[in-house]
Each structure stands twice: as structure tokens, then as C-alpha cells.
NUFI-624278 format. One record per residue: chain; residue in one letter; y, x, z of N, C-alpha, C in turn. Coordinates in pm, whole numbers. Layout:
! NUFI-624278
+------+------+--------+--------+--------+--------+--------+--------+--------+--------+--------+
! unit ! code !    n_v !    n_u !    n_w !   ca_v !   ca_u !   ca_w !    c_v !    c_u !    c_w !
+------+------+--------+--------+--------+--------+--------+--------+--------+--------+--------+
!    A !    a !      Y !      X !      Z !      Y !      X !      Z !      Y !      X !      Z !
...
+------+------+--------+--------+--------+--------+--------+--------+--------+--------+--------+
This chain:
! NUFI-624278
+------+------+--------+--------+--------+--------+--------+--------+--------+--------+--------+
! unit ! code !    n_v !    n_u !    n_w !   ca_v !   ca_u !   ca_w !    c_v !    c_u !    c_w !
+------+------+--------+--------+--------+--------+--------+--------+--------+--------+--------+
!    A !    x !   7062 !  -3163 !   3322 !   7047 !  -3241 !   3239 !   6910 !  -3164 !   3170 !
!    A !    x !   6820 !  -3251 !   3141 !   6701 !  -3165 !   3025 !   6722 !  -3225 !   2924 !
!    A !    x !   6685 !  -3141 !   2815 !   6692 !  -3187 !   2676 !   6565 !  -3153 !   2627 !
!    A !    x !   6512 !  -3276 !   2563 !   6405 !  -3276 !   2504 !   6413 !  -3224 !   2353 !
!    A !    x !   6310 !  -3128 !   2319 !   6313 !  -3100 !   2176 !   6166 !  -3095 !   2146 !
!    A !    x !   6162 !  -3157 !   2016 !   6040 !  -3155 !   1951 !   5962 !  -3054 !   1918 !
!    A !    x !   5859 !  -3022 !   1923 !   5762 !  -2910 !   1893 !   5762 !  -2867 !   1743 !
!    A !    x !   5792 !  -2739 !   1715 !   5819 !  -2709 !   1578 !   5700 !  -2655 !   1533 !
!    A !    x !   5688 !  -2685 !   1366 !   5532 !  -2598 !   1320 !   5582 !  -2495 !   1331 !
!    A !    x !   5441 !  -2375 !   1304 !   5479 !  -2245 !   1280 !   5532 !  -2252 !   1108 !
!    A !    x !   5595 !  -2131 !   1076 !   5676 !  -2121 !    941 !   5535 !  -2082 !    856 !
!    A !    x !   5428 !  -2020 !    889 !   5325 !  -1979 !    785 !   5249 !  -2101 !    739 !
!    A !    x !   5206 !  -2209 !    827 !   5145 !  -2337 !    798 !   5222 !  -2462 !    730 !
!    A !    x !   5212 !  -2500 !    579 !   5281 !  -2577 !    535 !   5252 !  -2717 !    589 !
!    A !    x !   5327 !  -2820 !    601 !   5303 !  -2960 !    661 !   5220 !  -3028 !    548 !
!    A !    x !   5150 !  -3146 !    606 !   5088 !  -3204 !    488 !   5192 !  -3290 !    392 !
!    A !    x !   5329 !  -3332 !    438 !   5409 !  -3373 !    377 !   5492 !  -3263 !    270 !
!    A !    x !   5500 !  -3132 !    320 !   5531 !  -3033 !    219 !   5428 !  -2978 !    103 !
!    A !    x !   5326 !  -3021 !    167 !   5188 !  -2986 !     16 !   5245 !  -3113 !    -72 !
!    A !    x !   5240 !  -3263 !      0 !   5235 !  -3345 !    -94 !   5371 !  -3339 !   -180 !
!    A !    x !   5486 !  -3295 !   -147 !   5591 !  -3255 !   -215 !   5587 !  -3161 !   -308 !
!    A !    x !   5536 !  -3060 !   -275 !   5515 !  -2948 !   -368 !   5369 !  -2995 !   -500 !
!    A !    x !   5289 !  -3060 !   -468 !   5224 !  -3132 !   -571 !   5270 !  -3216 !   -655 !
!    A !    x !   5384 !  -3289 !   -620 !   5422 !  -3391 !   -694 !   5533 !  -3313 !   -791 !
!    A !    x !   5599 !  -3224 !   -710 !   5692 !  -3130 !   -821 !   5616 !  -3062 !   -924 !
!    A !    x !   5505 !  -3003 !   -892 !   5388 !  -2960 !   -990 !   5370 !  -3072 !  -1106 !
!    A !    x !   5297 !  -3193 !  -1057 !   5277 !  -3299 !  -1147 !   5386 !  -3304 !  -1258 !
!    A !    x !   5518 !  -3302 !  -1213 !   5599 !  -3306 !  -1279 !   5688 !  -3217 !  -1387 !
!    A !    x !   5601 !  -3110 !  -1368 !   5655 !  -2979 !  -1426 !   5784 !  -2963 !  -1391 !
!    A !    x !   5805 !  -2958 !  -1260 !   5939 !  -2928 !  -1196 !   5980 !  -2747 !  -1234 !
!    A !    x !   6099 !  -2722 !  -1243 !   6153 !  -2570 !  -1290 !   6213 !  -2531 !  -1149 !
!    A !    x !   6166 !  -2382 !  -1143 !   6224 !  -2299 !  -1036 !   6233 !  -2370 !   -894 !
!    A !    x !   6092 !  -2371 !   -845 !   6077 !  -2451 !   -726 !   6105 !  -2353 !   -629 !
!    A !    x !   6173 !  -2396 !   -524 !   6244 !  -2320 !   -407 !   6222 !  -2380 !   -273 !
!    A !    x !   6159 !  -2339 !   -179 !   6128 !  -2411 !    -49 !   6203 !  -2322 !     61 !
!    A !    x !   6291 !  -2379 !    127 !   6368 !  -2294 !    233 !   6334 !  -2345 !    368 !
!    A !    x !   6294 !  -2273 !    468 !   6281 !  -2320 !    594 !   6443 !  -2291 !    687 !
!    A !    x !   6473 !  -2412 !    705 !   6620 !  -2433 !    763 !   6612 !  -2473 !    917 !
!    A !    x !   6490 !  -2433 !    960 !   6497 !  -2469 !   1145 !   6613 !  -2419 !   1195 !
!    A !    x !   6624 !  -2278 !   1202 !   6727 !  -2237 !   1279 !   6835 !  -2269 !   1233 !
!    A !    x !   6868 !  -2305 !   1117 !   7029 !  -2329 !   1065 !   7070 !  -2443 !   1092 !
!    A !    x !   7001 !  -2575 !   1084 !   7060 !  -2704 !   1087 !   6956 !  -2793 !   1153 !
!    A !    x !   6998 !  -2917 !   1217 !   6888 !  -3015 !   1285 !   6840 !  -3117 !   1178 !
!    A !    x !   6902 !  -3126 !   1081 !   6888 !  -3235 !    993 !   6766 !  -3221 !    906 !
!    A !    x !   6703 !  -3153 !    896 !   6586 !  -3110 !    846 !   6506 !  -2983 !    872 !
!    A !    x !   6365 !  -2942 !    847 !   6304 !  -2863 !    882 !   6290 !  -2753 !    763 !
!    A !    x !   6298 !  -2851 !    657 !   6260 !  -2724 !    505 !   6353 !  -2830 !    423 !
!    A !    x !   6429 !  -2775 !    337 !   6468 !  -2808 !    188 !   6391 !  -2736 !     78 !
!    A !    x !   6375 !  -2834 !     -2 !   6294 !  -2792 !   -117 !   6382 !  -2815 !   -268 !
!    A !    x !   6410 !  -2707 !   -309 !   6518 !  -2752 !   -432 !   6443 !  -2712 !   -559 !
!    A !    x !   6428 !  -2812 !   -652 !   6398 !  -2769 !   -789 !   6509 !  -2814 !   -890 !
!    A !    x !   6481 !  -2775 !  -1000 !   6535 !  -2821 !  -1142 !   6447 !  -2886 !  -1243 !
!    A !    x !   6533 !  -2986 !  -1333 !   6438 !  -3048 !  -1461 !   6533 !  -3018 !  -1547 !
!    A !    x !   6468 !  -3044 !  -1682 !   6499 !  -3012 !  -1784 !   6635 !  -3121 !  -1855 !
!    A !    x !   6642 !  -3212 !  -1835 !   6738 !  -3336 !  -1831 !   6766 !  -3428 !  -1708 !
!    A !    x !   6848 !  -3481 !  -1743 !   6895 !  -3606 !  -1652 !   6791 !  -3693 !  -1614 !
!    A !    x !   6721 !  -3730 !  -1732 !   6597 !  -3836 !  -1713 !   6479 !  -3734 !  -1656 !
!    A !    x !   6464 !  -3637 !  -1700 !   6331 !  -3542 !  -1600 !   6388 !  -3518 !  -1478 !
!    A !    x !   6508 !  -3501 !  -1440 !   6543 !  -3493 !  -1268 !   6512 !  -3646 !  -1212 !
!    A !    x !   6532 !  -3739 !  -1306 !   6535 !  -3872 !  -1223 !   6381 !  -3895 !  -1217 !
!    A !    x !   6323 !  -3866 !  -1308 !   6153 !  -3891 !  -1301 !   6080 !  -3812 !  -1198 !
!    A !    x !   6147 !  -3667 !  -1171 !   6109 !  -3595 !  -1063 !   6104 !  -3639 !   -929 !
!    A !    x !   6236 !  -3673 !   -900 !   6253 !  -3749 !   -810 !   6191 !  -3861 !   -734 !
!    A !    x !   6180 !  -3946 !   -829 !   6085 !  -4064 !   -828 !   5986 !  -4067 !   -802 !
!    A !    x !   5902 !  -3949 !   -886 !   5734 !  -3931 !   -837 !   5741 !  -3844 !   -704 !
!    A !    x !   5828 !  -3784 !   -658 !   5838 !  -3719 !   -517 !   5806 !  -3836 !   -442 !
!    A !    x !   5902 !  -3934 !   -460 !   5934 !  -4070 !   -323 !   5792 !  -4140 !   -345 !
!    A !    x !   5755 !  -4163 !   -487 !   5614 !  -4217 !   -498 !   5511 !  -4170 !   -418 !
!    A !    x !   5475 !  -4027 !   -465 !   5342 !  -3969 !   -385 !   5399 !  -3963 !   -250 !
!    A !    x !   5509 !  -3948 !   -192 !   5509 !  -3970 !    -32 !   5470 !  -4056 !     43 !
!    A !    x !   5519 !  -4185 !    -52 !   5497 !  -4315 !     -7 !   5333 !  -4339 !     17 !
!    A !    x !   5272 !  -4287 !   -107 !   5115 !  -4324 !   -124 !   5062 !  -4218 !     -1 !
!    A !    x !   5114 !  -4109 !     28 !   5056 !  -4037 !    139 !   5092 !  -4088 !    267 !
!    A !    x !   5175 !  -4189 !    298 !   5202 !  -4240 !    411 !   5343 !  -4218 !    488 !
!    A !    x !   5416 !  -4130 !    415 !   5524 !  -4110 !    461 !   5640 !  -4168 !    371 !
!    A !    x !   5718 !  -4230 !    463 !   5839 !  -4311 !    413 !   5973 !  -4262 !    394 !
!    A !    x !   6026 !  -4258 !    262 !   6130 !  -4180 !    251 !   6236 !  -4269 !    280 !
!    A !    x !   6340 !  -4177 !    360 !   6453 !  -4275 !    439 !   6554 !  -4334 !    310 !
!    A !    x !   6563 !  -4236 !    194 !   6659 !  -4289 !     83 !   6664 !  -4216 !    -30 !
!    A !    x !   6703 !  -4230 !   -149 !   6721 !  -4142 !   -257 !   6848 !  -4158 !   -327 !
!    A !    x !   6945 !  -4049 !   -306 !   7070 !  -4060 !   -362 !   7078 !  -3992 !   -480 !
!    A !    x !   7165 !  -4010 !   -582 !   7215 !  -3956 !   -709 !   7100 !  -4014 !   -837 !
!    A !    x !   7023 !  -4090 !   -805 !   6955 !  -4138 !   -917 !   7033 !  -4223 !  -1043 !
!    A !    x !   7120 !  -4253 !  -1010 !   7222 !  -4312 !  -1119 !   7240 !  -4204 !  -1226 !
!    A !    x !   7315 !  -4127 !  -1190 !   7366 !  -4023 !  -1285 !   7233 !  -3921 !  -1335 !
!    A !    x !   7156 !  -3888 !  -1246 !   7065 !  -3772 !  -1255 !   7086 !  -3643 !  -1286 !
!    A !    x !   7186 !  -3613 !  -1236 !   7245 !  -3459 !  -1264 !   7178 !  -3424 !  -1077 !
!    A !    x !   7208 !  -3475 !  -1022 !   7145 !  -3413 !   -857 !   7088 !  -3528 !   -784 !
!    A !    x !   6964 !  -3541 !   -780 !   6889 !  -3639 !   -722 !   6852 !  -3574 !   -572 !
!    A !    x !   6889 !  -3658 !   -474 !   6833 !  -3631 !   -332 !   6738 !  -3695 !   -296 !
!    A !    x !   6623 !  -3639 !   -249 !   6524 !  -3751 !   -154 !   6519 !  -3713 !    -16 !
!    A !    x !   6544 !  -3801 !     96 !   6509 !  -3750 !    229 !   6399 !  -3803 !    267 !
!    A !    x !   6329 !  -3724 !    327 !   6191 !  -3750 !    382 !   6195 !  -3712 !    496 !
!    A !    x !   6284 !  -3727 !    543 !   6329 !  -3717 !    701 !   6283 !  -3541 !    766 !
!    A !    x !   6199 !  -3493 !    751 !   6192 !  -3335 !    778 !   6194 !  -3265 !    649 !
!    A !    x !   6213 !  -3302 !    564 !   6227 !  -3233 !    411 !   6315 !  -3329 !    346 !
!    A !    x !   6418 !  -3220 !    293 !   6508 !  -3275 !    195 !   6482 !  -3222 !     78 !
!    A !    x !   6481 !  -3299 !    -58 !   6415 !  -3244 !   -185 !   6535 !  -3248 !   -262 !
!    A !    x !   6571 !  -3172 !   -311 !   6721 !  -3156 !   -416 !   6637 !  -3149 !   -540 !
!    A !    x !   6665 !  -3223 !   -649 !   6634 !  -3190 !   -799 !   6770 !  -3198 !   -853 !
!    A !    x !   6779 !  -3117 !   -952 !   6895 !  -3099 !   -996 !   6910 !  -3027 !  -1130 !
!    A !    x !   6981 !  -3033 !  -1221 !   7021 !  -2982 !  -1333 !   7012 !  -2841 !  -1293 !
!    A !    x !   6985 !  -2741 !  -1396 !   7003 !  -2628 !  -1383 !   7154 !  -2565 !  -1386 !
!    A !    x !   7279 !  -2631 !  -1469 !   7370 !  -2606 !  -1438 !   7465 !  -2640 !  -1280 !
!    A !    x !   7402 !  -2755 !  -1272 !   7460 !  -2815 !  -1133 !   7395 !  -2702 !  -1018 !
!    A !    x !   7284 !  -2681 !  -1031 !   7218 !  -2600 !   -931 !   7298 !  -2458 !   -902 !
!    A !    x !   7324 !  -2431 !  -1028 !   7415 !  -2288 !  -1020 !   7538 !  -2308 !   -950 !
!    A !    x !   7621 !  -2416 !  -1003 !   7739 !  -2439 !   -967 !   7757 !  -2425 !   -830 !
!    A !    x !   7652 !  -2507 !   -734 !   7644 !  -2549 !   -605 !   7613 !  -2423 !   -537 !
!    A !    x !   7494 !  -2364 !   -589 !   7422 !  -2249 !   -508 !   7396 !  -2278 !   -369 !
!    A !    x !   7304 !  -2373 !   -384 !   7251 !  -2420 !   -245 !   7151 !  -2278 !   -164 !
!    A !    x !   7081 !  -2245 !   -275 !   7002 !  -2135 !   -228 !   7090 !  -2013 !   -140 !
!    A !    x !   7206 !  -1990 !   -188 !   7264 !  -1872 !   -120 !   7333 !  -1945 !     22 !
!    A !    x !   7351 !  -2072 !     -3 !   7417 !  -2140 !    106 !   7316 !  -2144 !    258 !
!    A !    x !   7193 !  -2209 !    184 !   7065 !  -2213 !    318 !   6964 !  -2109 !    333 !
!    A !    x !   6951 !  -2047 !    229 !   6847 !  -1909 !    277 !   6908 !  -1787 !    382 !
!    A !    x !   6830 !  -1832 !    468 !   6885 !  -1721 !    576 !   6831 !  -1592 !    576 !
!    A !    x !   6742 !  -1554 !    506 !   6681 !  -1428 !    486 !   6799 !  -1343 !    404 !
!    A !    x !   6808 !  -1372 !    275 !   6892 !  -1295 !    226 !   7044 !  -1292 !    239 !
!    A !    x !   7080 !  -1436 !    315 !   7231 !  -1457 !    355 !   7259 !  -1325 !    501 !
!    A !    x !   7145 !  -1321 !    537 !   7198 !  -1229 !    662 !   7195 !  -1080 !    625 !
!    A !    x !   7089 !  -1068 !    519 !   7091 !   -914 !    475 !   7222 !   -901 !    398 !
!    A !    x !   7253 !   -969 !    321 !   7402 !   -964 !    239 !   7491 !   -946 !    302 !
!    A !    x !   7508 !  -1021 !    392 !   7651 !  -1029 !    496 !   7663 !   -915 !    555 !
!    A !    x !   7520 !   -849 !    652 !   7575 !   -696 !    712 !   7563 !   -580 !    597 !
!    A !    x !   7536 !   -605 !    458 !   7534 !   -465 !    397 !   7676 !   -479 !    347 !
!    A !    x !   7752 !   -563 !    305 !   7899 !   -552 !    214 !   7933 !   -700 !    232 !
!    A !    x !   8050 !   -692 !    214 !   8144 !   -828 !    198 !   8096 !   -904 !     78 !
!    A !    x !   8140 !  -1016 !    111 !   8095 !  -1114 !    -48 !   8213 !  -1092 !   -138 !
!    A !    x !   8190 !  -1143 !   -253 !   8276 !  -1135 !   -355 !   8399 !  -1179 !   -324 !
!    A !    x !   8414 !  -1336 !   -265 !   8549 !  -1367 !   -219 !   8587 !  -1316 !    -82 !
!    A !    x !   8536 !  -1240 !    -15 !   8580 !  -1192 !    108 !   8694 !  -1117 !     90 !
!    A !    x !   8799 !  -1133 !    151 !   8952 !  -1072 !    175 !   8959 !   -972 !    298 !
!    A !    x !   8987 !   -865 !    303 !   8987 !   -793 !    451 !   9149 !   -862 !    506 !
!    A !    x !   9168 !   -852 !    633 !   9293 !   -881 !    703 !   9409 !   -811 !    644 !
!    A !    x !   9524 !   -868 !    608 !   9607 !   -791 !    587 !   9672 !   -749 !    708 !
!    A !    x !   9741 !   -600 !    686 !   9806 !   -525 !    795 !   9898 !   -612 !    850 !
!    A !    x !   9914 !   -582 !    988 !  10027 !   -640 !   1090 !  10159 !   -599 !    998 !
!    A !    x !  10263 !   -659 !   1029 !  10393 !   -632 !    966 !  10444 !   -524 !   1099 !
!    A !    x !  10549 !   -463 !   1018 !  10610 !   -369 !   1106 !  10701 !   -414 !   1210 !
!    A !    x !  10705 !   -334 !   1315 !  10790 !   -377 !   1433 !  10901 !   -364 !   1394 !
!    A !    x !  11035 !   -425 !   1464 !  11158 !   -388 !   1426 !  11203 !   -255 !   1494 !
!    A !    x !  11338 !   -248 !   1497 !  11403 !   -113 !   1560 !  11380 !   -116 !   1701 !
!    A !    x !  11387 !   -245 !   1744 !  11352 !   -274 !   1920 !  11234 !   -271 !   1928 !
!    A !    x !  11151 !   -256 !   1856 !  10987 !   -283 !   1883 !  10941 !   -403 !   1954 !
!    A !    x !  11041 !   -517 !   1957 !  11022 !   -645 !   2008 !  10896 !   -708 !   1905 !
!    A !    x !  10916 !   -703 !   1764 !  10844 !   -767 !   1706 !  10885 !   -773 !   1569 !
!    A !    x !  10870 !   -838 !   1503 !  10889 !   -805 !   1326 !  11054 !   -857 !   1304 !
!    A !    x !  11082 !   -777 !   1209 !  11232 !   -780 !   1193 !  11293 !   -925 !   1171 !
!    A !    x !  11388 !   -949 !   1202 !  11442 !  -1083 !   1142 !  11504 !  -1084 !   1042 !
!    A !    x !  11483 !  -1192 !    977 !  11529 !  -1244 !    836 !  11693 !  -1308 !    834 !
!    A !    x !  11757 !  -1298 !    778 !  11904 !  -1362 !    784 !  11909 !  -1469 !    660 !
!    A !    x !  11821 !  -1508 !    602 !  11829 !  -1600 !    474 !  11771 !  -1702 !    529 !
!    A !    x !  11848 !  -1839 !    542 !  11787 !  -1939 !    593 !  11704 !  -2005 !    503 !
!    A !    x !  11570 !  -2083 !    551 !  11478 !  -2131 !    476 !  11528 !  -2259 !    440 !
!    A !    x !  11498 !  -2293 !    284 !  11539 !  -2403 !    233 !  11405 !  -2478 !    225 !
!    A !    x !  11426 !  -2633 !    224 !  11330 !  -2716 !    234 !  11303 !  -2769 !     90 !
!    A !    x !  11193 !  -2837 !     37 !  11191 !  -2877 !   -105 !  11311 !  -2980 !   -158 !
!    A !    x !  11341 !  -3075 !    -26 !  11446 !  -3162 !    -45 !  11586 !  -3082 !    -84 !
!    A !    x !  11617 !  -2960 !    -30 !  11730 !  -2900 !    -83 !  11717 !  -2787 !   -179 !
!    A !    x !  11625 !  -2811 !   -284 !  11612 !  -2728 !   -397 !  11754 !  -2741 !   -495 !
!    A !    x !  11733 !  -2670 !   -549 !  11848 !  -2636 !   -664 !  11856 !  -2731 !   -781 !
!    A !    x !  11732 !  -2782 !   -804 !  11713 !  -2885 !   -916 !  11761 !  -3006 !   -844 !
!    A !    x !  11822 !  -3060 !   -964 !  11885 !  -3222 !   -928 !  11760 !  -3311 !   -945 !
!    A !    x !  11764 !  -3421 !   -866 !  11659 !  -3554 !   -877 !  11654 !  -3583 !  -1032 !
!    A !    x !  11557 !  -3617 !  -1046 !  11530 !  -3677 !  -1206 !  11607 !  -3826 !  -1208 !
!    A !    x !  11675 !  -3860 !  -1319 !  11762 !  -3981 !  -1310 !  11676 !  -4086 !  -1398 !
!    A !    x !  11686 !  -4211 !  -1360 !  11624 !  -4298 !  -1460 !  11739 !  -4365 !  -1521 !
!    A !    x !  11689 !  -4357 !  -1644 !  11763 !  -4454 !  -1758 !  11802 !  -4591 !  -1691 !
!    A !    x !  11946 !  -4637 !  -1727 !  11976 !  -4761 !  -1680 !  11917 !  -4860 !  -1796 !
!    A !    x !  11908 !  -4996 !  -1741 !  11854 !  -5099 !  -1845 !  11986 !  -5113 !  -1917 !
!    A !    x !  11957 !  -5134 !  -2059 !  12055 !  -5239 !  -2150 !  12080 !  -5345 !  -2101 !
!    A !    x !  12223 !  -5358 !  -2085 !  12249 !  -5538 !  -2053 !  12324 !  -5607 !  -2210 !
+------+------+--------+--------+--------+--------+--------+--------+--------+--------+--------+
């Protein structure tokens, strides 16, 4: 079976759509703009652009400006999500996903750490992350060396717990 793949652009050269998006972000004074190349990580997009706004109104207007400028340049946005709340707005431009969010939301979700392949590969090889837990040691083998020691205490289910069930008060007659 032959699988067709679309040709990929070289990462050194920005596409016209990417230039349009970054220009629209600059026009609206988006804060901390980061462009991530995610070609080797996912098939849903080639590039993710992550930017911040100073308020929910600023976030919405940045996303609206990106969609409007893309339409003017001839690129049709597939959709916009999150514009109602304004904390995190996603603009889907097929090959580019634009995430515009408040700084606290951006810090909480950490999309840069999730999708940035350069930093993630280097950090994973050098040391484990803060939530990484080493595998626990295996339990010692029993006297006959056939497996873990047997426990004599039977397990009880929640239904067999010691606390009685809550009683409902009887209605007064």
C-alpha cells in the first residue's frame, strides 16, 4: 500500500500564512509570542503559535485580528474556539494553530513545555522531571522463592466496612 504524504516546507523559511499571523499578533501588541514547529510531533498542524494578552478583551481582539488578517490574505480559518470566555482562544488555520491566552492560563497549561521538542528532548535526557517517580523495588520473595509472601488477612470491600449505613429519618405521621 502506498501512502501519500504532503511535502513539508523547510523549517528555516516561514510560510506566508505564518508571516501573516505574526504580523497580526504584532499589530495587536501580543505579549510573549512563541512559534513552535511541531511537524515531527503531530499531524494536526505544522506550526503552533502561542501568544498572551493582557486581559480577556485583549485576548479576544488579538484572536479576531489574526482571523481577519488571515481571511484578507486569502487563508480561510477553519474555526475559532473560546472567544466567549476570552481566557484562551484558539484559531485554527489548518497548518497553523494559534493559541492566544491570558498569562495565568498559559502558565497553568504549559503548552510550550508540552510541544517544544528541543527543550523537552534535552531535559528528558539530562534528568527526570519534577513529577517523575522511580519504579518501586519489587517485593521480597517468600521462603519458598515462588513469589511474594501470602497474606492471611482477607480483603474487605466497601460494602463490608465497619460503619453502618446512614439512616433516613422517618416521616412524622
